[in-house]
C-alpha positions, 0 to 999 in steps of 0.5 A, a space after each residue: 529538524 527534531 523529527 529528523 533527529 529522532 528518526 536518525 537516532 531510532 534507525 541508528 539503534 535498529 539492527 534490522 530495519 526491514 524487520 522493524 518496519 514489517 508490521 507497518 508494511 503488512 498493515 499498509 498492504 492490508 488496506 488494498 486487500 480490503 479494497 479488492 475483496 471487501 467482503 472476503 468473497 474472492 478469498 472464499 471463491 479461491 478456497 472453494 476452487 482448491 486454492 493455489 493447487 488448482 488452475 481455477 484457484 491460481 486464476 482467481 488469485 491472479 485476478 485478486 492480485 491484479 485488483 490489489 495492484 490497481 488499488 495500490 497504483 490508484 492510491 499513489 496516483 491520488 497522492 501525486 494529484 494532491 501533491 501537484 495541487 498543493 504545489 500549484 496552490 503554493 505557487 499561486 499564493 506566492 509561497 514557493 518553498 
């Protein structure tokens, strides 16, 4: 409850919650970009193809974005599986909360 109190007080003082959480969102998104293009080869290929100004560059960007989105979805599926396993353990142990 102390954490909830602190969170409510923090957001009550915040004029722009979207701007306040922007650095966190950028960092969170960067994790999936790194998974999709760990060595930067795709980014280099996009640049070499002319970036978003060329059809080939746009296609490579779309492929990279698709890969990033699949990594993001896999992350959340892993979270859901872990949550389900924890609920199952709690139920089995008789600690249903």
